[in-house]
N, C-alpha and C positions, 0 to 999 in steps of 0.2 A: 424495448422489452423489459418488463418489470417482473422480478421474482421476489418471493418472500413478502409480497404485499407492499414493499417500500424501496427496493433496490433496483434502480434503473441502470441497465447495462449500456455502457457507451462504446466500449472497444475491447478487443482481446489484447491482453498484454503478453501472454505467452502460454505455452503448454509444456507439460512434462509428465513424469511417471505417475504423479498423483492425480492430474487432471488439467483443467484449464483455469487460468487466472484472468479475470476481467477488470478493467477500469470501470467503476460504477459510481453512482451517486445515491446516497441515502436520502430519499425525497422527504422523509419526515423531519430529518435534522439538517438538511441541506448541507451535507458534507460529502467529500470524496471517500471512497472505500476501495480497497482491493478485495474483490469477491472471488473466492476459490470454489469452483465446482469440482467436486471429487468424482473420480471415475465411477461409473455405475456398478462395477464389479465389487466396490467396497460397501455397497448397500445390500448385498444379498444375505449377510449374516443377520439372524434375528436379533442379536444383542448389540450390533454395532452402534445403533443410535444411542443406546444408553452409555456405551463407552465413550462415544464422541461427546455426548452431553456432560459426562463427568470431567473429561479432559478440558472441554471448553470452559467449564465452571472454574477449574483450577487456573487455567491460563488468564481468565478475565480478572483474576486477583492481582496479576502482575502490573505494576505501575512504575515504569522506570524509563528515563530518556533514551536508553539504548535498546529498549525492547519494543517491538511493534505490538500495539495493543489489539487484543481480540475483542470485537464488538458483539458478535452473535453467531450462533450455529443453528441451522435449521434444515429441514428436509422438505422438498417440494417435488411431487411426483416420485420418480425413482432416484432422484439425485440429492446428495448432501451438499450444502453450501456453508462456507465459512466467511463471514464478513470481518475484515481486519483493517487496521489503519492503513490508509494509502501513503506509501513512503515515496517521496520524490527523490529518487536516487537510482544508482546503477548497481547491479549485483557485483559483489566483490570479485567473482570469477572473471569478470571482464576487465578488471583493473590489474591483474597479475601479469608478470611479477613486478615488484617494486623494490627500491633500495631499502635495506633494513632500517635505516634511520627514518624513512617515511612510513615503513610498515608498523613499527612499534607503537606509535601514537594511535593508529587504527586498532591494533590488536589489543591494547589495554582497555579500550572502550568495550570490546567484546568481553574481556575478562570481567569488567565492572558490571555489565549487564547480567552475565551468567552467575557472578557471585551473589547478586541480589536474588536471582531466581532460586539458586540453591539454598539460600537462607530461608526461603519459604517452602523448601522441600520439593521444588520443581526441577526436573532434569530436562535437558533439551533432547538428547538421544540421537540427534542427527545434525551435529555441527559440520558445516561444510560451506564453501564460498557462495554457492547458489542460495543459501538461506541467510545471507548477510547482505544488507543494502548499505551503500555509502552515498550520502548526498553530496552536492557540489562543494559544500563547506567542510567536507571531511568528517561529518558526523555519522555515526553507525547506528543501524537498527538491526537487531537480531530477530528473525522470524521463524514461524513454524514450530513452536515448542510442542513437543509431545505428540505431534501428528504421526510421526513414524512409529511411535510406540503403539498407538491404536491400530494402525494399519498392519503393523508387524504382528500384533496379537491375532488379528483375524487371519492373516496369511499363514502364520505358523499353525493355527488350529486346522486350517483346511489342507495345507500342503506340506506340513512338517519340515519347513525350510526356513533358513535365516532371511529375515527381511531387513534391509537398511542399505546405506551406501557403503559398500564393502571397503572402499579405499580409506574410510575414516573410522571403521568399526573397531571397538576395543576388544581385547582378548576375552574378557569375562562375558561379553555379549555373545561371542562365538560359542563359548562353552556352556552358556545357559546359566551362569552364576548371577548373583544379585548385583544390580547396578547401583551406582551412587555418584556423587559429584565428581569423583576421580575418574569415572567413566567418560564424562564430558571432557575432562582435562586431557585424556589420551587423544581424543579427537582434536582438541585445540593444538596439541603438539604437531599433528599431521598438518593442521591448517597453518600454523606458523612456518613450517617448512615450505609449504606451497606458496605462501604469501611472498616469501623472499626469493625463492628459487624458480617459481613458476611451474614446478612439477611436484608430484606426490612422492613420498619416501619409497613406497612399494608399488611397482607397476607390473601388471600381468593381465593378459587376456583370459587367463584360466582362473576361475573363482577359487579353486582348491589352493592354488599357489598363493594368491592373495591372503587367504585365511591362514595358511602355513606361515607366511611372513609375519603376520600380526602376532601369531602365537609364539614363534621361535626366533625370528631374525631381528637382531638389533637394528635400530634405524641408522641409515647412513648419516655421515656428518654433512651438515648444511654447507660448511666451508669448502667441501670438496666439489661443490657444484657452482658456488658463486662467492663473491667477496662478502664475508661475514665474520664477525669477531668470535673468539672461542666461547664466550659466555652463551651465545645463541646455540652453539652445539650442545653445551651443557643443559640448557633449558629444554631443548627438544628431547634430549636423552632422558631426562627426568620425567617429563610429561608423558613420554611413550614407553615408560618402563612396563614390562610385562605384568608385574605384580602391582595391583593398585596402591599397596602400602609403600612402594618405592617411589611413587609419583609425588608431585606437589600435593600437599594436604588440601589445598583450596585454590580457587582462582585468585584470591587475594594474596596468597603466598607467592604464586607465580608472578603476579603483577609487581609485588615488592622486590622480587629477585631481578626482574627486568629493569625496574627503575633504579635500583641501586647500582647496577652495572652500566647503565647508560643515562645518567642524570641529565646530560646536556640535550639529549633528544627530546625530552619533555619540557624544556624550559620555555619554548615558544609556542604560539598558536599553530595549529595544524594547517599546513598549506592546502589551499583549495585544490581538490582533485580535478576541478573543471579545466585547469590549465593543460591537462594531458590531451584533451580533445574537446575544445570549446564548441567547435561546430557540432559534434555529436550531442553535446549537452543541450545546445540551443535547439537542435532539431527535435530532441526528446521533449523539451518543454513545448515546442510548437505542436507536436503531435498530441500532447495532453490538452492543450488549449483548443485545438481542432475538435477533439472528441467532446469536450464540454460544450462547445458551440453547437456541434451536431446534436447534442442532447438537450439544447436549448437551456443550458445552465449558464446563463450570461454573467450573472453576479460572481459565480465561482471562477468562471474563465477570467474575469477581470482581476480577481485576487491572485490567481496563479501567474497571470501576466505581470502584475506589479512586482511579485517576488522574483520572477525570471529577469525582468529588466534591472532590478536591483543587483542580481548576481552577474548579469551579462550586459552592461550598459552599451548603448550605441550599436546594437545589432539591428540591421534593417528588417530582418524577418520578424522580430518581436515588435518593432515599432509599427510595422504594417498591420499587426493585430490590434494595436491601439486604435488606429483609424477605423478598422473594421467593426470593432466592438462599439465604438461611439455611434456609428451608422446604424447598427442593429438596435441599440437602445433608443435612438431617435425614431426609427421605424416602429419600434414597439410602442413608444410613447404616443406617436401619431395614431397608430392603430387603436390604442387604448382610448385615446380622446374621441376618435370617431365612433367607437362602440358606445362610449358614455353619452355622446351627443345623440346617437340614434336611440338609445334607451330613454333619454330625457325628452326627445321629440315625441316618441311613442306615448309617453306618460301625458304630455300636453294634449295630444290628439284625443286620447281616451278621456281626459277630463272635459275637453270641449264637447265631445259627444254627450257626456252625462249631463252637462249644463244645459245644452240645447234641448235634451229630452225632458229635463225638469223645468224648462221655461226660464232659465236664468240668462236671458239674452244680454243684459248689460255686463254681467260678470264674464260671460263668454267672450264679448267684444274686447273687454280690457285684457283678458288673458291672451287673446289672439294678437292684439297690438303689441304686447310685451314679447310674445313669441317671435313675431316678425323681426324684431330687433336682434334676437339671437340667431334666427334662422332666415336671413333675408332671401335665400335662394330656394325656399320651399314653396312652390306654387300653391299647394293645398291650403296653406295659411292665408294667402292673399284672397283665394276663392272664398274661404270661410268668412273672412273679414267683410268682403263685399256682400255676402249673403246676410250677415248679421246687421250690417248698416241698413240694408233694405227693410228688414224686420223691424228695426227700431223706428223707422219713419212711419 
C-alpha cells in the first residue's frame, strides 16, 4: 500500500493514543521512514491542517544527532500522516529501570538534544520514555516534538480539558500559564526519576489526584526507592520545582550539574544496550529485514543486514538472511536477463519482418544467422533461415 504518492507501508510498528506507526519506505528517495497515521478524530477541526503544517515546518528545522528528523506532513483522505526518520532502536520505556551510572549517559543525550531545540525556540511538551528511542549502541533519538501541543489545542477547544501525559505534565501546563524551556525540564525530572527507579514520582488512577500532586506535592526522593547518590535527589528536586524560576534555567545547566557530580560516569563510551537482551534485538532486526524483503526493498534489506551483523556477529538468524538475499538477487538478475533477452528477441523478429517485406533478403539472412548464435533454441529463427536460404537460390 502506498500513501502520499511515495510512501510504501511495509508493516505496523505499534499503535497508541495518537494513532498507528508504520515501518515504510520512501520510494522516491529509497530510504526507510517511520510513518505515523494520526487518528481520524484529529482531522475534524477545520484549522488542524494549518496547525500541523506550522508545527511540521518548525520541526523540520531541527537538525541534531539526538533528535529524530521530520521529513514531511500530509493529508490523504480523512487521515493525517507524518513521515519521520526511521530509528533503529527500542523505546526507552522498555529499558527501565537501569543503574544510575548507566542512566546518566543516556539522559545527558536527551538534555543535549532538547537544549538544541530550545535554542531554536522549539519545546517538546510531551517528554516521556515512549517518545525516546535508544539504539543498540546506546545512542538516543528524541521524537514527536510539538505533536501533543497541536492535538492538545484541538482537544482543549472542543472538550475544555487538559491534554497530555498527566504523569509528566508540569504545573504551569495544568494552570494554563505560558510554557517555556523550563516546562520541558519539569518533565525531564520525572523522566530521570523513572529512568533509575522504574516508577514515576506520582502514581494515581485518579486524574485529579495526579494534577494535585504536580501542583502541591514535593517529589519523593529517588534514593528512598533505589540506590542513588544524594546529588540525583537534588537534581530531581530542582527540575521538578513547582515554580519554573526555581528549576534549572536550561538543559545545559542541568547537564553541567550532573557531569560535575559524576565525572567518572561520562569518562568512557556508553555500553551497548544490546547486552541486556541480545535475542530481542536480533529478533527486532530480523523483523525489520523481513518487512523490507516483503516490500521488495532488497537493497535496503541488505544495508540493514550489514549493520545488524556488525552489531551482532555470529548470529545464525542473521546469517540465514545473507543467503536468502543472495538467492533473491540472483533470481532477480536471472529474471531481468530473461526479460531483456525476450525484448531483444522481439526486436530481432520485428526487424526480420520489416526486411522481408522490403525485399532485403540478404540482410535478413545475415541478421537471422547472427540471432541463431544468441538464441540457438528458438525454432522460429531456424525456420526463418531455411525460408531465406530458399529465396536466395
